[in-house]
C-alpha positions as CSV (number, residue, x, y, z in Angstrom):
1,M,-12.3,5.5,29.2
2,A,-8.8,5.9,27.6
3,A,-5.5,4.8,29.1
4,G,-5.0,8.2,29.8
5,G,-8.1,8.9,31.7
6,G,-11.1,11.0,30.7
7,D,-12.1,11.4,27.0
8,P,-9.1,11.3,24.6
9,A,-11.4,13.1,21.8
10,A,-10.4,10.3,19.4
11,S,-13.0,11.7,16.9
12,P,-12.2,14.9,15.1
13,L,-16.0,15.4,14.9
14,K,-16.3,15.8,18.7
15,T,-15.6,18.7,20.9
16,P,-13.3,17.2,23.6
17,S,-14.8,17.6,27.1
18,W,-11.3,18.4,28.5
19,A,-11.1,21.6,26.1
20,V,-11.4,24.8,28.1
21,R,-11.8,28.4,26.6
22,I,-10.3,31.0,28.8
23,R,-11.8,34.6,29.0
24,G,-10.2,37.7,30.8
25,A,-11.8,40.3,32.6
26,D,-12.9,42.2,29.5
27,G,-14.6,39.2,28.0
28,E,-12.3,38.5,25.3
29,I,-10.7,35.0,24.6
30,A,-7.4,35.0,26.3
31,G,-6.5,31.6,25.2
32,A,-7.2,27.9,25.8
33,G,-6.8,25.2,28.6
34,I,-6.8,21.7,29.5
35,L,-9.2,20.3,32.4
36,L,-6.8,17.8,34.3
37,T,-8.6,17.4,37.4
38,P,-12.4,18.5,38.3
39,D,-11.2,21.7,39.6
40,Q,-7.8,22.4,38.0
41,V,-7.0,23.8,34.6
42,L,-3.5,23.7,32.8
43,T,-2.9,26.5,30.6
44,C,0.1,28.9,29.3
45,A,1.6,31.6,31.7
46,H,1.1,34.2,29.1
47,V,-2.6,33.3,28.8
48,V,-2.9,34.2,32.5
49,D,-1.0,37.6,32.1
50,R,-3.2,38.4,29.3
51,A,-6.4,38.0,31.1
52,E,-5.2,39.9,34.2
53,D,-6.6,39.3,37.5
54,R,-10.1,37.9,36.8
55,L,-10.4,34.8,34.7
56,T,-13.3,32.9,33.4
57,A,-13.0,29.0,32.3
58,E,-15.7,28.0,29.7
59,F,-16.4,24.3,29.0
60,V,-17.4,24.2,25.5
61,G,-17.4,20.2,25.5
62,A,-19.8,19.9,28.2
63,A,-22.2,16.8,28.2
64,D,-25.2,18.7,28.1
65,H,-24.0,20.8,25.5
66,S,-24.3,24.2,27.5
67,V,-21.2,26.0,28.0
68,P,-20.8,26.6,31.7
69,A,-18.5,29.4,32.9
70,V,-16.7,29.2,36.1
71,P,-14.4,31.6,37.6
72,A,-10.7,30.8,38.0
73,R,-7.6,31.7,39.5
74,V,-4.0,30.9,39.7
75,D,-3.2,27.8,42.0
76,G,-1.0,29.2,44.5
77,S,2.3,29.2,43.0
78,A,1.8,27.1,39.9
79,Y,2.9,29.9,37.7
80,V,6.0,29.8,35.7
81,P,6.3,32.7,33.5
82,E,8.1,32.5,30.1
83,T,11.9,33.5,30.4
84,R,14.7,33.4,28.1
85,D,18.0,31.2,28.9
86,A,21.5,32.3,28.0
87,D,20.9,31.3,24.2
88,G,17.7,33.2,23.9
89,D,15.6,30.1,23.8
90,P,12.2,30.4,25.7
91,V,11.9,28.6,28.8
92,G,8.6,27.9,31.1
93,D,5.1,29.5,30.3
94,V,3.1,27.1,32.3
95,A,0.4,27.8,34.8
96,L,-2.2,25.9,36.7
97,L,-5.7,27.6,37.4
98,R,-8.1,26.6,40.2
99,L,-11.7,26.8,39.4
100,D,-14.3,28.1,42.0
101,R,-16.6,25.2,41.2
102,P,-15.5,21.6,40.1
103,R,-16.4,19.9,37.0
104,P,-17.6,16.3,36.5
105,V,-14.5,14.0,36.7
106,G,-15.4,12.3,33.4
107,E,-14.5,15.6,31.6
108,T,-11.1,15.4,32.8
109,V,-8.1,14.0,30.9
110,R,-4.6,13.2,32.0
111,L,-1.5,14.0,30.2
112,H,0.5,11.1,28.7
113,R,4.0,10.6,28.2
114,L,4.8,9.6,24.7
115,S,8.0,9.7,22.3
116,A,6.9,12.2,19.7
117,P,9.1,12.1,16.5
118,G,7.2,12.4,13.5
119,R,3.8,11.9,15.1
120,E,0.6,13.5,13.7
121,V,-1.2,15.5,16.4
122,R,-4.2,17.7,16.8
123,M,-5.1,20.6,19.1
124,Y,-8.2,22.2,19.8
125,G,-8.0,26.0,20.2
126,F,-10.1,29.1,20.0
127,P,-8.9,31.5,17.4
128,Y,-10.8,34.8,16.9
129,A,-12.3,33.7,13.8
130,H,-13.5,30.4,15.2
131,N,-14.2,31.3,18.9
132,G,-16.3,28.2,19.4
133,G,-13.4,26.0,19.1
134,I,-11.5,24.1,16.2
135,W,-9.2,21.2,15.5
136,F,-5.7,22.3,14.1
137,R,-3.5,19.3,12.7
138,S,0.3,19.2,12.8
139,T,3.1,16.9,12.6
140,V,6.0,16.9,15.1
141,V,9.1,18.2,13.7
142,G,11.4,17.8,16.7
143,G,13.0,19.4,19.9
144,C,14.1,22.8,19.9
145,G,15.7,24.8,22.6
146,R,17.0,23.6,25.9
147,D,13.8,23.6,27.6
148,G,12.5,20.5,26.1
149,Q,9.8,22.2,23.8
150,V,8.7,20.5,20.5
151,Q,8.3,22.2,17.3
152,L,5.3,21.6,15.2
153,S,4.5,21.9,11.3
154,P,1.2,22.5,10.4
155,V,-0.5,20.2,7.8
156,S,-1.8,23.1,6.1
157,P,-1.0,27.0,6.0
158,G,-4.2,27.7,7.5
159,E,-3.7,25.3,10.5
160,L,-0.9,27.4,12.3
161,A,-1.8,28.0,16.0
162,S,-2.9,31.4,16.3
163,P,-4.2,33.8,19.4
164,G,-6.7,31.8,21.2
165,C,-4.9,28.6,20.8
166,S,-2.2,29.2,23.6
167,G,-2.9,26.6,26.3
168,A,-4.7,24.1,24.1
169,G,-4.2,20.4,24.3
170,V,-2.3,18.5,21.9
171,A,-3.6,15.1,21.3
172,D,-1.7,12.3,19.4
173,S,-3.8,11.5,16.3
174,R,-3.1,7.8,16.5
175,T,-4.2,7.1,20.2
176,G,-6.0,10.1,21.3
177,E,-4.0,10.9,24.1
178,V,-3.2,14.4,25.2
179,I,0.8,14.5,25.1
180,G,1.4,18.2,25.5
181,M,0.3,21.9,25.5
182,V,0.3,24.4,22.6
183,L,2.5,27.5,23.5
184,S,2.5,29.7,20.5
185,G,2.4,29.7,16.7
186,Q,4.7,32.0,14.6
187,Q,5.6,32.8,10.9
188,D,9.4,33.4,10.3
189,Q,10.8,36.1,7.9
190,H,10.8,33.5,5.2
191,G,7.2,32.4,5.5
192,N,7.7,29.3,7.0
193,R,4.9,28.6,9.7
194,F,5.5,26.8,12.8
195,S,3.6,25.9,16.3
196,F,5.2,24.9,19.5
197,M,4.2,22.7,22.3
198,S,5.4,21.9,25.8
199,P,5.4,17.9,26.0
200,A,4.1,16.3,29.2
201,E,7.5,15.7,30.5
202,T,8.7,19.2,30.4
203,I,5.3,20.5,31.9
204,A,6.0,17.9,34.8
205,R,9.6,19.4,35.4
206,H,8.2,22.9,35.9
207,L,4.9,21.8,37.7
208,P,6.0,18.9,39.6
209,R,2.9,18.8,41.4
210,L,1.2,17.7,38.3
211,K,3.0,14.4,38.1
212,P,0.2,12.3,39.6
213,H,-1.9,13.4,36.7
214,I,0.6,12.4,34.0
215,V,0.7,8.8,32.9
216,G,2.6,6.4,30.8
217,P,6.3,5.3,31.6
218,T,9.0,7.8,32.3
219,A,11.7,7.7,29.5
220,V,14.7,6.6,31.8
221,D,14.8,3.3,33.8
222,E,15.3,4.0,37.4
223,R,18.7,2.1,37.4
224,L,20.2,4.4,35.0
225,L,19.6,7.5,37.3
226,P,22.7,9.0,39.0
227,A,23.5,7.7,42.6
228,A,21.5,9.6,45.1
229,D,24.4,10.2,47.3
230,G,26.0,12.4,44.7
231,A,29.4,10.6,45.0
232,S,29.9,10.6,41.4
233,Q,28.7,14.0,40.5
234,D,32.1,15.5,39.9
235,L,33.3,12.4,37.7
236,L,33.4,13.5,34.1
237,D,35.2,12.0,31.1
238,E,35.1,15.1,28.9
239,P,35.9,13.6,25.6
240,F,33.4,10.8,26.1
241,A,30.6,13.4,27.5
242,Q,31.4,15.4,24.3
243,R,30.6,12.6,22.0
244,L,27.5,11.5,23.8
245,A,26.5,15.0,23.7
246,A,26.8,15.2,19.9
247,W,24.9,12.1,19.4
248,L,22.1,13.2,21.6
249,R,22.2,16.6,19.5
250,D,21.7,14.4,16.4
251,D,25.1,14.5,14.8
252,G,24.1,12.6,11.9
253,S,25.1,9.2,13.0
254,Q,22.2,6.7,13.2
255,V,23.9,3.9,15.6
256,K,26.6,4.7,18.2
257,I,28.3,1.9,20.1
258,S,30.1,2.4,23.2
259,V,32.1,0.3,25.8
260,V,31.9,1.3,29.5
261,G,33.4,-1.3,31.8
262,P,31.8,-2.1,35.1
263,G,34.9,-0.6,36.9
264,D,35.2,2.6,35.1
265,A,33.5,5.0,37.4
266,A,34.2,8.3,35.3
267,R,32.7,6.8,32.2
268,S,29.7,5.4,34.0
269,A,29.0,8.6,35.8
270,T,29.3,10.6,32.5
271,L,26.9,8.3,30.8
272,R,24.3,8.8,33.3
273,R,25.0,12.3,33.5
274,A,24.3,12.5,29.7
275,I,21.0,10.4,29.9
276,T,19.7,12.6,32.6
277,L,20.6,15.9,31.2
278,A,18.8,14.7,27.7
279,D,15.5,13.9,29.5
280,R,12.9,16.4,29.6
281,E,11.5,15.4,32.9
282,L,14.9,14.8,34.6
283,R,16.7,17.9,33.4
284,T,16.5,20.5,36.2
285,A,16.6,24.2,36.1
286,V,19.8,24.3,37.7
287,S,21.2,22.0,34.9
288,V,19.7,24.2,32.3
289,D,20.9,27.4,33.9
290,R,24.4,26.1,34.6
291,A,24.9,24.8,31.0
292,S,27.4,27.7,30.2
293,L,29.6,26.3,33.2
294,D,29.9,23.0,32.1
295,P,32.9,21.9,29.8
296,P,32.0,22.9,26.1
297,G,30.1,20.6,24.2
298,T,29.1,18.4,27.0
299,V,25.4,19.4,27.6
300,P,23.0,17.5,25.4
301,S,19.7,18.9,24.1
302,A,16.7,18.2,26.2
303,G,14.6,15.4,24.7
304,G,17.8,13.9,23.0
305,H,16.6,10.5,23.8
306,D,13.2,9.3,23.8
307,L,13.9,6.1,25.9
308,A,16.8,4.8,27.9
309,V,16.8,1.2,29.2
310,D,18.9,-0.8,31.3
311,A,18.9,-4.3,29.5
312,S,20.8,-6.0,32.1
313,G,19.1,-9.1,33.1
314,V,16.1,-8.2,30.9
315,S,14.9,-10.2,28.0
316,A,14.3,-8.8,24.4
317,A,10.6,-9.2,24.7
318,E,10.2,-7.0,27.8
319,I,12.3,-4.3,26.1
320,A,10.1,-4.3,22.9
321,E,7.1,-4.3,25.0
322,R,8.7,-1.0,26.7
323,I,9.6,0.3,23.4
324,A,6.1,-0.3,22.0
325,E,4.4,1.3,24.8
326,R,6.7,4.2,24.5
327,M,5.8,4.8,20.9
328,G,2.1,4.4,21.6
329,L,1.7,1.1,19.8
330,W,-1.2,-0.1,21.9
331,Q,-3.6,-1.2,18.9
332,H,-3.6,-5.0,18.4
333,P,-2.0,-6.0,21.9
334,E,-2.2,-9.6,21.1
335,D,0.4,-9.2,18.4
336,P,4.0,-9.6,19.7
337,P,5.7,-6.1,20.5
338,L,8.3,-6.7,17.9
339,D,5.7,-7.3,15.2
340,R,3.9,-4.0,16.1
341,I,7.2,-2.1,16.1
342,R,8.2,-3.7,12.7
343,A,4.7,-2.8,11.0
344,S,4.8,0.7,12.5
345,R,6.3,3.9,11.0
346,A,7.2,5.3,14.3
347,T,10.7,5.9,15.2
348,L,12.6,6.7,18.5
349,N,15.9,7.7,19.7
350,L,16.9,4.6,22.0
351,V,19.7,4.4,24.5
352,V,20.2,0.8,25.7
353,V,22.8,0.3,28.3
354,G,24.1,-3.3,29.2
355,V,23.4,-4.7,25.7
356,D,25.6,-7.8,26.4
357,E,24.3,-8.3,30.0
358,A,20.6,-8.8,28.6
359,A,18.8,-12.2,29.4
360,D,18.9,-12.8,25.6
361,P,21.5,-10.7,23.8
362,L,21.2,-12.2,20.4
363,A,17.4,-11.8,20.5
364,L,18.0,-8.2,21.5
365,L,20.3,-7.5,18.7
366,D,17.4,-8.6,16.5
367,L,15.2,-5.9,17.9
368,L,17.8,-3.4,17.6
369,D,18.2,-4.4,13.9
370,V,14.6,-3.8,13.4
371,L,14.6,-0.4,14.8
372,R,17.8,0.6,12.9
373,A,16.2,-0.5,9.5
374,G,13.1,1.3,10.5
375,G,14.9,4.7,11.0
376,S,15.3,4.8,14.9
377,R,18.5,6.0,16.2
378,L,20.6,4.0,18.6
379,L,23.0,4.6,21.3
380,L,24.3,1.2,22.5
381,V,26.3,0.6,25.5
382,F,28.2,-2.5,26.0
383,R,30.1,-3.6,29.3
384,E,32.9,-5.4,27.7
385,D,34.6,-5.9,24.1
386,G,33.3,-9.4,23.7
387,D,31.7,-11.6,21.2
388,C,28.2,-9.6,21.5
389,H,29.9,-6.3,21.0
390,R,31.7,-7.7,18.0
391,R,28.4,-9.0,16.4
392,A,26.6,-5.6,17.0
393,R,29.3,-3.9,15.3
394,D,29.3,-6.1,12.3
395,R,25.5,-6.3,12.1
396,L,24.5,-2.6,13.1
397,L,27.5,-0.7,11.8
398,V,29.7,-2.3,9.6
399,R,27.4,-4.1,7.3
400,P,24.7,-1.2,7.1
401,G,27.8,1.3,6.6
402,R,29.0,-0.7,3.8
403,E,25.5,-1.1,2.2
404,R,24.9,2.6,2.8
405,R,28.2,3.4,1.3
406,A,27.4,1.1,-1.9
407,R,24.1,2.9,-2.4
408,L,25.8,6.1,-2.4
409,V,28.3,4.9,-4.8
410,E,25.8,3.9,-7.3
411,R,23.9,7.2,-6.9
412,L,27.1,9.2,-7.7
413,R,27.7,7.1,-10.6
414,E,24.2,7.7,-11.7
415,I,24.9,11.6,-11.2
416,T,28.2,11.5,-12.8
417,G,27.2,9.2,-15.7
418,P,23.7,9.2,-17.0
419,L,22.5,12.1,-15.3
420,A,25.4,14.3,-16.4
421,Q,25.1,12.7,-20.0
422,D,21.5,14.0,-20.1
423,L,22.8,17.4,-19.2
424,H,25.5,17.6,-21.5
425,E,23.1,16.5,-24.4
426,R,20.8,19.3,-23.8
427,L,23.6,21.8,-23.2
428,A,24.7,20.8,-26.7
429,A,21.4,21.5,-28.1
430,V,20.3,24.9,-26.5
431,V,22.2,27.8,-24.7
432,P,21.6,27.6,-20.9
433,H,19.8,31.0,-20.5
434,G,18.9,31.2,-16.9
435,V,20.2,27.9,-16.0
436,R,22.4,27.6,-13.1
437,P,26.1,26.2,-14.1
438,L,26.7,23.0,-12.6
439,D,30.3,22.6,-13.2
440,S,31.4,22.7,-9.5
441,D,28.5,20.4,-8.5
442,L,29.7,17.8,-10.9
443,V,33.3,18.3,-10.0
444,A,32.4,17.8,-6.3
445,A,30.4,14.5,-7.1
446,H,33.2,13.3,-9.1
447,A,35.6,13.8,-6.1
448,A,33.1,12.5,-3.6
449,L,32.7,9.3,-6.0
450,A,36.7,8.8,-6.2
451,G,36.9,9.2,-2.3
452,L,34.5,6.5,-1.9
453,L,36.3,4.4,-4.2
454,R,39.6,4.9,-2.7
455,A,38.1,4.0,0.7
456,D,36.6,0.9,-0.8
457,D,40.1,0.0,-2.0
458,A,41.7,0.6,1.2
459,D,39.1,-1.5,3.0
460,D,39.8,-4.3,0.4
461,A,43.3,-4.2,1.2
462,D,43.0,-4.1,5.2
463,D,40.8,-7.1,4.7
464,A,43.5,-8.8,2.9
465,D,45.9,-7.9,5.6
466,D,43.4,-9.1,8.4
467,E,43.1,-12.2,6.7
468,D,46.7,-12.7,6.9
469,A,46.6,-11.5,10.5
470,G,44.1,-14.0,11.7
471,G,41.3,-11.5,11.3
472,V,42.3,-8.7,13.7
473,D,42.2,-5.2,12.8
474,R,45.3,-3.6,14.4
475,G,44.3,0.1,13.9
476,G,40.7,0.2,14.9
477,V,41.3,2.7,17.9
478,D,42.7,6.1,17.6
479,R,44.6,8.0,20.4
480,D,41.5,9.4,22.4
481,G,40.0,5.8,22.5
482,V,37.3,6.5,19.7
483,G,36.8,3.9,17.2
484,R,36.4,4.2,13.5
485,G,32.9,5.3,12.4
486,D,30.4,5.5,15.4
487,E,32.2,3.5,18.1
488,D,33.4,4.7,21.3
489,R,36.1,2.5,23.0
490,E,37.4,2.6,26.5
491,G,40.6,4.0,25.4
492,D,43.0,1.1,26.4
493,G,44.2,0.6,23.0
494,R,43.3,-3.0,22.4
495,P,42.6,-4.1,18.9
496,D,39.4,-4.0,17.5
497,S,37.7,-6.8,15.4
498,G,35.3,-5.6,12.6
499,R,35.6,-2.1,11.1
500,V,33.1,0.7,10.1
501,P,33.9,1.2,6.3
502,G,35.4,4.4,5.2
503,P,37.3,5.7,8.2
504,G,37.1,9.4,8.1
505,L,34.4,9.5,5.6
506,D,31.4,11.6,6.5
507,L,28.7,9.6,4.5
508,A,26.0,12.0,5.6
509,R,27.9,14.8,4.0
510,Y,28.4,13.1,0.7
511,E,24.6,12.1,0.7
512,R,23.7,16.0,1.0
513,L,26.1,16.5,-1.7
514,A,24.3,13.8,-4.0
515,D,20.9,15.1,-3.0
516,R,21.9,18.7,-4.0
517,A,23.7,17.7,-7.2
518,A,20.8,15.4,-8.3
519,G,18.3,18.1,-7.4
520,R,20.2,20.7,-9.3
521,L,20.8,18.5,-12.3
522,A,17.1,17.6,-12.5
523,K,16.0,21.3,-12.2
524,A,18.7,22.2,-15.0
525,V,17.5,19.3,-17.4
526,A,13.9,20.6,-16.9
527,Q,14.8,23.9,-17.6
528,L,16.7,22.9,-20.7
529,D,13.9,20.6,-21.9
530,R,11.6,23.8,-21.7
531,L,14.2,25.7,-23.9
532,R,14.1,22.8,-26.3
533,D,10.5,22.9,-26.5
534,R,10.5,26.4,-27.0
535,R,13.0,26.1,-29.8
536,D,10.7,23.3,-31.5
537,E,7.7,25.8,-31.2
538,L,9.5,28.7,-32.6
539,A,10.6,26.4,-35.6
540,G,6.9,25.1,-36.2
541,R,5.7,28.8,-36.1
542,L,8.7,29.9,-38.6
543,R,7.7,27.0,-41.0
544,G,4.0,28.2,-41.0
545,Y,4.7,32.0,-41.3
546,H,7.1,30.9,-44.2
547,V,4.4,28.8,-46.1
548,L,1.8,31.8,-45.5
549,H,4.4,34.3,-47.1
550,Q,5.1,32.1,-50.0
551,H,1.5,31.9,-50.7
552,A,1.1,35.5,-50.5
553,L,3.9,36.6,-52.8
554,R,2.7,34.2,-55.5
555,G,6.1,33.6,-57.0
556,E,7.4,37.1,-56.4
557,E,10.8,37.7,-54.5
558,D,11.0,39.8,-51.1
559,P,14.7,39.7,-50.5
560,E,14.5,41.8,-47.1
561,V,11.8,39.6,-45.7
562,D,13.7,36.5,-47.1
563,G,16.9,37.5,-45.0
564,L,14.8,37.7,-41.9
565,Y,13.5,34.3,-42.6
566,L,17.0,32.9,-43.4
567,R,18.5,34.5,-40.3
568,A,15.8,33.0,-37.9
569,H,16.1,29.6,-39.7
570,A,20.0,29.5,-39.0
571,L,19.6,30.5,-35.4
572,L,17.0,27.6,-34.8
573,R,19.3,25.1,-36.6
574,A,22.4,26.2,-34.8
575,R,23.9,23.7,-32.1
576,P,23.7,24.9,-29.3
577,C,20.6,27.0,-30.4
578,D,20.3,30.4,-28.7
579,V,16.8,30.3,-28.0
580,R,16.5,33.9,-27.0
581,A,18.1,35.2,-30.1
582,A,16.2,32.8,-32.1
583,E,12.8,34.0,-30.6
584,A,13.8,37.5,-31.6
585,A,14.5,36.6,-35.2
586,V,11.3,34.7,-35.4
587,D,9.4,37.7,-33.9
588,A,10.9,39.9,-36.5
589,Y,10.1,37.6,-39.4
590,T,6.6,36.9,-38.2
591,R,5.7,40.7,-37.7
592,R,7.1,41.7,-41.1
593,V,5.0,39.0,-42.7
594,D,2.0,40.2,-40.8
595,D,2.6,43.8,-42.0
596,H,3.2,42.6,-45.5
597,G,-0.1,40.9,-45.4
598,E,-1.9,44.0,-44.0
599,G,-0.5,46.1,-46.7
600,D,-1.8,43.8,-49.5
601,A,-5.2,43.9,-48.0
602,R,-5.1,47.6,-48.1
């Protein structure tokens, strides 16, 4: 039996015992469901609506290979229809059915809380063409909307969740645990195909009675929950809340470091509020509905973090174990959790509060650096601006920032140097018919490179000044208390040691610019190479026909045909070669030679 209870359907060749096919009164398949208890089935509210009053649950994975059919009905008030919030995002769409006759407990499965970014998952549904049941494979793209729903991308176009899949269980391919329920599948106007699921945490929020049937640690440590007395509910540091919400909505920064002093009640309450609102399970309907009443930009997206831990007094090994469990890294439990995390490709959005109050802060920094290098996003909160804070800034922000900028400089040099030279060589060879002009892209790449190099020079000058001033950066905090780069500060104006390179530089934007320019350059070079190949092909064709024509003339002259040859020859030798014009000229010459040959034959 798996950690989640019941049969996790680890094998794609096996029909899961928890998979339920739901039919309406007309006998048609209305959707799917998940057997959570012997007499309770989880499904979508719209499946219930489609089936009307009379529902039948069919158990296609029964142990005796029969397909028992059991009448079912909505279990009291456990019905949350889909609605639309103020932004037009879907909310709800979950329901719980009660069976008239219970099923064996061994057929049930529990939902599992598991961080989902980038995970490969499988769902077992009943589309019309495969109404006996079929697996669909997808990859988790990320959260969408304010309800905490998750977007899935099918592995192949034919694996889009279709009618008959709504309500199906979504199983993690690595662990076999059921981590959510399929809501719908759709194709947009551009042909992109997506499925959507409601993860275990969102289901728990809509149907709290199901929490006993949901396993796995919650995403937020109890010590980070808002005070029960609500005394700090009205305390809000609005600028701080906006920066937290931006990071939780993925503003492009991988690591964010903040200082929240133990006596700063407003910032502490603001931090707890952000953590709560970004959690799928803790975010209440009230917080979603009243989002428009909050100060602009202070409400994060549901699912903005995958785990929030309070490190105070906790060892790095304990935190690593918590992270590994949240990632579903249960294989090889004899291996230290840090080794499992390092070997895994899984990532998560992690919030750590009280980094400098951990039992072993330096070991915790080692763990955080492994996570950063693996692609996880980190929001780190310190209690004071001390040695641990400075070490974290240098290790997790300053050095990676400089390395990232150095890589970007080298890439832009490659774009503006060898790649641009390749383009110019080909432009000198052929006229770029059908090739997008790249002048603006190259100008932008040159400007970005110049900006980065100026920032390097400014940093070098600042470093020299810092050495003269005893290594202290006198300008690291701006007026609203935000440190350069991705650091938040308490706003007291204290000098900052260490500096994120390139103040004000949006490296993510420059990286996107480099990606765009490199992609367009590669495409243009490939198009120009095809034009050059066509030019060479035409030249070979022209030579062959010329030899053929000379043999046919037997020493006689044909000024008109020779004129066509000379024109085509001149166009092919011109630099840049107008391949379109040369092709027309070669076609004119070869047609005339063919006609001349046919005339001689007659």
